[in-house]
C-alpha positions as CSV (number, residue, x, y, z in Angstrom):
1,M,90.5,122.6,90.5
2,E,91.3,125.7,88.5
3,Q,94.7,127.3,88.0
4,N,93.4,130.8,88.7
5,V,92.1,129.7,92.2
6,V,95.6,128.6,93.1
7,V,97.2,131.8,91.7
8,A,94.7,133.9,93.6
9,H,95.7,132.2,96.9
10,K,99.4,131.8,96.0
11,V,100.8,133.7,99.0
12,S,98.8,131.7,101.6
13,L,99.5,128.4,99.8
14,L,103.3,129.1,99.6
15,A,103.2,129.8,103.4
16,S,101.8,126.3,104.0
17,M,104.1,124.5,101.6
18,P,107.7,125.0,102.8
19,E,109.2,122.6,100.3
20,I,108.4,125.1,97.5
21,S,110.1,127.8,99.5
22,G,113.3,125.8,99.1
23,Y,112.9,126.0,95.3
24,I,112.2,129.7,95.4
25,G,115.3,130.2,97.5
26,T,117.4,128.3,95.0
27,F,116.0,130.3,92.1
28,S,116.7,133.6,94.1
29,S,120.3,132.6,94.5
30,I,120.6,131.9,90.8
31,N,119.0,135.2,90.0
32,K,121.5,137.0,92.2
33,R,124.3,135.4,90.4
34,W,122.8,136.4,87.0
35,T,122.5,140.0,88.3
36,G,126.0,140.0,89.6
37,A,127.4,138.7,86.3
38,I,125.4,141.3,84.3
39,M,126.6,144.1,86.6
40,A,130.2,143.0,86.4
41,G,129.9,142.9,82.6
42,M,128.4,146.3,82.5
43,I,131.2,147.7,84.7
44,E,133.9,146.1,82.6
45,T,132.2,147.2,79.4
46,G,132.2,150.8,80.7
47,R,136.0,150.6,81.3
48,M,136.7,149.2,77.8
49,E,137.8,151.2,74.8
50,G,135.2,152.0,72.1
51,E,135.4,149.0,69.8
52,A,135.7,146.4,72.7
53,A,132.7,148.0,74.5
54,R,130.7,148.0,71.3
55,L,131.4,144.3,70.9
56,F,130.5,143.3,74.5
57,A,127.4,145.5,74.9
58,P,125.1,143.0,72.9
59,L,126.4,140.2,75.1
60,I,125.4,142.1,78.2
61,Q,122.0,142.8,76.7
62,D,121.5,139.1,75.8
63,M,122.4,138.2,79.4
64,G,119.8,140.6,80.7
65,S,117.1,139.2,78.4
66,T,118.1,135.6,79.3
67,K,117.8,136.5,83.0
68,T,114.3,137.9,82.3
69,N,113.2,134.8,80.4
70,Y,114.7,132.6,83.1
71,S,112.8,134.5,85.8
72,E,109.6,133.9,83.8
73,I,110.3,130.2,83.5
74,Q,111.0,130.1,87.3
75,S,107.7,131.8,88.0
76,R,105.8,129.3,85.8
77,L,107.6,126.4,87.3
78,V,106.7,127.5,90.9
79,D,103.1,128.0,89.8
80,A,102.9,124.6,88.2
81,I,104.4,122.9,91.3
82,L,102.1,124.8,93.5
83,F,99.1,123.8,91.4
84,E,100.0,120.1,91.3
85,M,100.6,120.0,95.1
86,A,97.3,121.8,95.8
87,K,95.5,119.4,93.3
88,K,97.1,116.4,95.0
89,S,96.0,117.7,98.4
90,V,92.4,118.3,97.2
91,L,92.2,114.9,95.7
92,E,93.5,113.2,98.9
93,I,91.0,115.2,101.0
94,T,88.2,114.5,98.6
95,D,88.9,110.7,98.8
96,A,89.0,110.9,102.6
97,A,85.7,112.8,102.7
98,K,84.0,110.4,100.3
99,F,85.2,107.5,102.4
100,A,83.9,109.1,105.6
101,I,80.5,109.9,104.1
102,N,80.2,106.3,102.8
103,I,80.8,105.0,106.3
104,L,78.2,107.3,107.7
105,K,75.6,106.3,105.0
106,R,76.3,102.6,105.5
107,N,76.0,102.9,109.3
108,L,72.8,104.9,108.9
109,F,71.2,102.3,106.6
110,E,72.4,99.5,108.9
111,R,70.9,101.2,112.0
112,T,67.6,101.9,110.0
113,A,67.5,98.2,109.1
114,D,68.1,97.2,112.7
115,V,65.3,99.5,114.0
116,G,63.0,98.1,111.3
117,Y,63.8,94.6,112.3
118,L,63.4,95.3,116.0
119,A,60.1,97.0,115.4
120,T,58.6,93.9,113.7
121,D,60.0,91.3,116.1
122,S,56.9,90.0,118.0
123,E,58.7,89.1,121.2
124,I,60.2,92.6,121.5
125,V,56.9,94.2,120.6
126,D,55.1,92.1,123.2
127,F,57.7,92.9,125.9
128,L,57.4,96.7,125.2
129,R,53.6,96.5,125.3
130,L,53.8,94.8,128.7
131,A,56.2,97.3,130.0
132,A,53.9,100.1,128.8
133,G,50.9,98.3,130.4
134,E,48.9,98.3,127.1
135,H,48.0,94.8,126.2
136,E,48.7,91.2,127.0
137,P,51.4,89.5,125.0
138,G,50.3,88.0,121.7
139,Q,47.1,90.0,121.5
140,G,48.4,92.4,118.9
141,S,46.8,95.8,118.2
């Protein structure tokens, strides 16, 4: 299974995997806190006198870049979890499909062997010939 297939169907896969939605909700809550802290810092920095504002501005910028990097990590994590869950599902379905096909093949070969045996059993062949009115039993072809 390829990563790009999962990414291409990310929206539909997320809709069918509610446990990942819980992770996304937690990440969203954390991101809102980051945004709130950054906004509060920006407001406070705007109220400060020149030197204090100049000292706090880099901190606010660092918080913004940290939030951006954290969001990227969150996205990668969700994609990785989604890929692993999809891969696990595909492997489970593949195993079940192989098992079902093997049962069908085995039954087909068993039935073929049964028909082959029945077709060569002289008593059954004689009975069927009598029923069809062809020959007397034991006369053969």
